[in-house]
C-alpha positions in Angstrom: 200.8 127.1 -14.3 197.0 125.6 -14.9 199.0 123.4 -17.6 201.7 122.3 -15.6 199.4 121.7 -12.5 196.9 119.7 -14.5 199.5 117.7 -16.1 201.0 117.2 -12.2 197.4 116.4 -10.9 197.3 113.7 -14.2 200.5 112.5 -13.2 199.5 112.1 -9.6 196.0 110.5 -10.3 198.4 107.8 -13.2 200.5 107.2 -9.6 197.7 106.3 -7.8 196.3 104.0 -10.4 199.7 102.4 -10.4 199.7 102.1 -6.4 196.7 100.7 -6.4 197.0 98.1 -9.1 200.6 97.3 -7.3 198.8 97.1 -4.4 195.7 95.2 -5.5 198.3 92.7 -7.4 200.3 91.9 -3.9 196.7 91.2 -2.9 196.0 89.0 -5.2 199.8 86.9 -5.1 199.5 87.0 -1.3 195.8 85.2 -1.6 197.4 83.0 -3.8 200.4 81.8 -1.6 198.2 81.5 1.6 199.1 77.6 2.7 195.5 75.7 3.5 195.8 72.2 5.0 195.2 70.4 2.1 197.8 72.1 0.2 200.5 71.0 2.6 201.6 67.7 1.3 201.7 69.2 -2.1 203.6 72.0 -0.8 207.6 72.3 -2.2 210.0 71.7 1.0 211.9 75.1 0.2 209.1 77.3 -0.2 210.3 80.1 2.7 209.8 83.5 3.9 212.5 85.8 4.0 214.1 85.0 8.0 217.2 85.2 9.5 220.4 83.9 8.6 221.1 80.2 9.4 222.6 78.6 12.8 226.6 78.6 11.7 227.8 75.4 11.7 231.6 74.4 11.8 231.6 72.1 9.1 233.7 69.6 8.6 234.5 65.7 9.0 232.9 66.0 12.5 232.0 62.1 13.8 231.9 61.3 17.6 228.5 60.2 18.4 227.3 60.2 22.3 224.4 58.3 22.5 222.0 59.6 25.3 219.8 57.0 27.5 217.3 58.2 29.8 216.0 55.2 32.1 213.2 54.9 34.6 212.6 51.5 36.2 213.9 49.7 32.7 215.3 46.8 33.9 213.4 44.3 31.8 215.6 45.7 28.9 218.3 48.2 29.4 220.8 45.6 29.2 219.0 44.7 25.7 219.3 48.3 24.7 223.3 49.2 26.0 224.2 46.0 24.0 223.1 47.4 21.0 224.2 51.2 21.3 227.9 49.7 22.4 227.9 47.7 18.9 227.9 50.4 16.9 231.6 50.8 15.9 231.2 54.6 15.7 229.9 55.5 18.9 232.4 57.5 21.4 230.1 57.1 24.2 226.9 56.0 25.6 225.3 58.1 29.1 222.1 56.0 31.0 220.3 58.9 33.4 218.7 57.3 35.7 215.6 59.6 36.5 214.7 58.1 39.5 214.1 54.1 39.1 213.5 51.9 42.0 214.2 48.9 40.0 217.8 47.4 39.1 218.2 49.4 35.9 221.2 51.3 37.7 222.7 48.0 38.7 222.2 46.2 35.3 224.0 49.7 33.8 227.0 49.2 36.5 227.3 45.9 35.4 228.2 46.1 32.1 231.8 46.6 31.6 232.9 49.2 28.5 235.0 52.2 28.9 232.5 54.1 26.9 229.2 54.0 29.2 229.0 56.4 32.0 225.9 56.3 34.5 224.4 59.8 35.8 221.2 60.3 37.5 218.4 62.4 37.7 215.5 62.6 40.4 212.4 61.9 38.5 212.3 65.4 36.6 210.9 63.4 33.0 212.0 62.0 30.1 212.6 65.4 28.7 215.2 67.1 31.5 216.6 63.5 31.5 217.3 63.9 27.9 218.8 67.5 28.3 221.2 66.3 30.8 222.7 63.8 28.8 223.3 65.8 26.2 225.0 68.5 28.4 227.3 66.0 29.8 227.7 64.9 26.6 231.1 65.1 24.4 230.4 64.2 21.3 229.4 66.2 17.7 226.4 64.4 17.4 223.7 63.0 19.7 221.4 60.3 18.9 218.4 59.8 21.8 217.9 56.1 22.2 215.0 55.0 24.7 215.8 52.7 27.3 214.1 49.6 25.7 214.5 50.3 22.3 217.4 48.4 19.8 219.8 50.4 17.6 220.3 47.8 14.1 223.7 46.8 13.3 225.4 49.2 11.3 222.5 52.0 12.1 225.0 54.7 13.3 227.3 54.6 10.8 224.5 54.5 7.9 223.6 57.8 9.7 227.7 59.7 9.8 227.2 58.7 6.3 224.2 60.6 5.4 225.8 63.5 7.3 228.9 63.1 5.3 226.7 63.7 2.2 224.8 66.6 4.1 227.3 69.0 5.4 225.0 71.6 6.1 222.5 69.4 7.6 221.9 69.6 11.9 219.8 66.6 11.6 219.9 63.5 10.4 217.4 61.0 10.4 216.4 57.4 9.0 213.4 55.1 9.5 212.5 52.0 12.2 210.7 49.1 12.3 208.5 47.6 15.1 209.0 44.6 17.7 207.1 43.1 20.5 208.5 42.6 24.5 210.2 39.3 22.8 212.1 41.2 20.2 210.1 39.2 17.8 208.7 41.8 14.4 205.5 42.8 14.0 206.0 45.8 12.0 205.7 45.5 8.0 208.3 48.7 7.9 210.6 46.9 5.5 207.7 47.4 3.3 208.3 51.1 2.7 212.2 50.8 2.7 212.3 52.1 -0.8 210.5 55.6 0.1 212.0 58.5 0.5 211.3 61.3 3.3 211.9 65.1 3.3 215.3 66.1 3.4 216.7 69.6 3.1 214.9 72.9 4.2 212.0 70.6 5.7 210.2 73.0 8.0 207.3 73.4 6.9 206.7 70.5 6.2 207.3 69.3 9.4 205.6 72.0 11.8 202.5 70.5 9.3 202.9 66.8 11.2 205.8 65.2 13.0 207.0 62.9 10.0 210.0 61.4 12.8 208.4 59.1 15.0 211.4 58.4 17.3 214.4 59.8 18.4 217.0 56.1 17.5 216.7 56.9 14.7 218.1 60.7 14.5 221.6 62.1 14.7 221.5 65.5 16.6 224.6 68.2 16.0 225.3 68.6 20.0 226.4 72.4 18.9 222.5 72.9 17.5 221.0 70.7 20.1 222.3 73.0 22.9 221.9 76.2 20.7 218.0 76.0 20.9 217.7 74.8 24.0 216.9 71.0 23.6 214.0 69.8 25.0 210.9 71.3 26.7 210.6 70.4 29.7 206.9 72.1 30.5 205.7 69.5 27.4 204.5 66.2 28.2 204.0 64.8 24.9 205.4 65.3 21.5 208.3 67.8 23.1 210.5 65.6 20.2 208.6 67.0 17.5 208.6 70.7 18.7 212.6 69.9 19.7 212.9 69.0 15.5 210.8 71.7 14.3 212.7 74.5 16.5 216.4 72.6 14.9 214.9 72.6 11.3 214.4 76.7 11.5 217.8 77.0 12.2 219.3 74.3 9.6 218.7 71.8 7.3 217.8 67.9 7.7 219.0 64.9 6.3 217.1 61.5 5.3 218.6 58.1 5.1 216.6 55.7 3.8 216.9 53.0 5.9 215.6 50.4 8.6 217.7 51.7 11.6 215.7 50.9 15.0 213.7 48.1 16.4 210.6 50.6 18.1 209.5 48.1 20.9 206.2 47.8 21.7 205.6 46.6 25.4 203.0 46.4 28.3 204.1 49.4 29.4 204.3 51.7 26.8 201.6 50.5 24.6 199.4 50.7 27.6 200.4 54.6 27.6 199.7 54.8 24.6 196.3 53.1 24.5 195.1 56.1 26.4 196.0 59.3 24.6 193.4 60.9 22.9 194.2 63.5 20.4 193.5 66.2 23.4 197.1 65.1 25.1 198.7 66.5 22.2 197.4 69.7 21.6 199.7 71.3 24.0 202.6 71.0 21.8 200.4 72.4 19.0 200.3 75.4 20.9 203.8 75.5 21.4 204.4 75.1 18.1 202.6 77.6 16.3 203.6 80.3 19.4 207.3 79.7 19.2 209.1 83.1 17.6 211.9 81.2 15.8 210.3 79.1 14.2 206.8 81.7 13.3 209.9 83.8 11.6 211.0 81.2 9.1 207.5 79.9 8.3 206.2 81.7 5.0 204.1 84.4 5.3 200.2 83.7 6.3 201.4 79.6 6.2 200.3 79.3 10.0 197.1 79.1 10.3 196.9 76.3 7.4 199.7 74.2 8.8 198.3 74.1 12.6 195.1 73.0 11.1 197.5 69.9 9.1 199.2 69.2 12.6 196.2 69.1 14.3 194.7 66.3 11.7 198.3 64.4 11.6 197.4 64.4 15.8 193.9 62.9 15.1 195.2 60.1 12.4 198.0 59.7 14.9 195.6 58.7 17.7 193.0 57.0 15.5 196.0 54.3 14.0 196.9 54.0 17.3 193.3 52.8 18.6 193.2 50.4 15.8 196.7 49.1 17.0 194.8 48.3 20.4 191.5 47.3 18.5 189.6 49.8 19.7 187.9 50.3 16.0 184.8 52.5 17.3 187.1 55.2 18.8 189.6 55.2 15.0 186.3 55.9 13.0 185.3 58.3 15.6 188.6 60.2 15.2 188.1 59.9 11.6 184.9 61.8 11.7 187.2 64.5 13.4 189.4 64.5 10.3 186.6 65.1 8.2 184.6 67.8 9.9 188.0 69.8 9.8 188.9 69.3 6.2 186.7 66.7 4.0 190.1 66.8 1.5 192.1 65.2 4.4 189.9 61.9 5.0 191.2 59.8 2.3 194.6 60.1 3.1 194.1 59.4 6.6 191.9 56.7 6.0 194.6 54.7 4.3 197.0 55.5 7.1 194.4 54.4 9.8 194.2 51.2 7.4 198.0 50.0 7.3 198.3 50.9 10.6 196.3 47.6 11.8 199.0 46.0 9.0 201.7 47.5 10.9 203.2 49.3 8.3 
C-alpha cells in the first residue's frame, strides 16, 4: 500500500507539474497575444476570439436601395443632392427627413417631381434620430445615408451593389470619396489613392482601432442588420456613425469597393463646425464603443485596452489633420505631441497623415 501511495503521490506531483506548466504556457501565449496600439495596423483582420454566431442573413440577390437624407436648413444644396441620388437608376426610394428646418428646405424637396421621393418631418431631434426615422420608414433591402450637402457620383450605387453581389455575407459595403468646395469645385486629391485597398471581411478589430469609413454616403447597409443593432445612438453628438459601423462589424462582414463614389462638400457651415472640434469632443464615442457588450463580445481576449488607445490616437490624429486643413498649424503640432505622449511608435504614421491632409489627401 505504501508503495502504491508513493506511486500515487509521484503521479500526483507529475500531474501538478504538468498542470503548472500548462498554466504557464497558456499565460505566455496570452501575453504574446495581447494587442498594443502599435500592433493594430499589422493585426490580421480575421483575428477573433470565440463569440456568438453572426447575424442570420437572408442571402440572395436583393438590390432595392433606399437613400435616407437628413436635412436641416439645407436649402442651399439639397436640390443638387437630390438630383445626384435620383440619377442613380438602382435607387428605388429617396426619403428626405426635414429635421426642423426654418428655411426653404421642404419647399425645394416638394418641388422635385419624382415618384421615388418622399418627404417626412422630424422635430429637431438631431441627425441620428432623423436617420433612424428614415430607416424605419424605408422599404429597401439596402440603406444609404446621404448628407443633404453631398453628391453621389454617377454609378455610385451600381458600384456598391456590384460589390455586394460578390460578397453575399456582407452587412455593409463601402467605397471612398473626394472633397469639393461650396461651389462644387474639386479640392481633394484622393484620386491619387484610388488604387488603395481598405479592409474587407471581418473588420471589427481594425474598425475599433479607428474609423476608416469617414462618410455614410459611401456606405450601403443591409436594412435588416441596421435595424437589428438598433440604428444610430442618438446620445452621441460626434462619431455616432463609427459606433454604428462597429456594431454592424460585430454581426457581419464588410466589403470594400475601391472607387471614389461621393463628393464630400466642405463649405462655410460644416467647416466652421469641424474647425472647433477637439479630441475631447470624440471621447464619449470612444467610451461608448468600448463599453458596448455586442462589440466587446467579439474582440480578441485582452485586446480592448490596446485598441482603445489606438482609437484615441486615431482621433487625435484626425483633429491634427483638421487643424492643418484650416491653417491652425500650432494646434496641429500640439495634437501630434499628444500622439507622441501616448505612443512614440505611432508618431511617424500620424505625422505623415497630417502632412498629406495639407495636400487634400
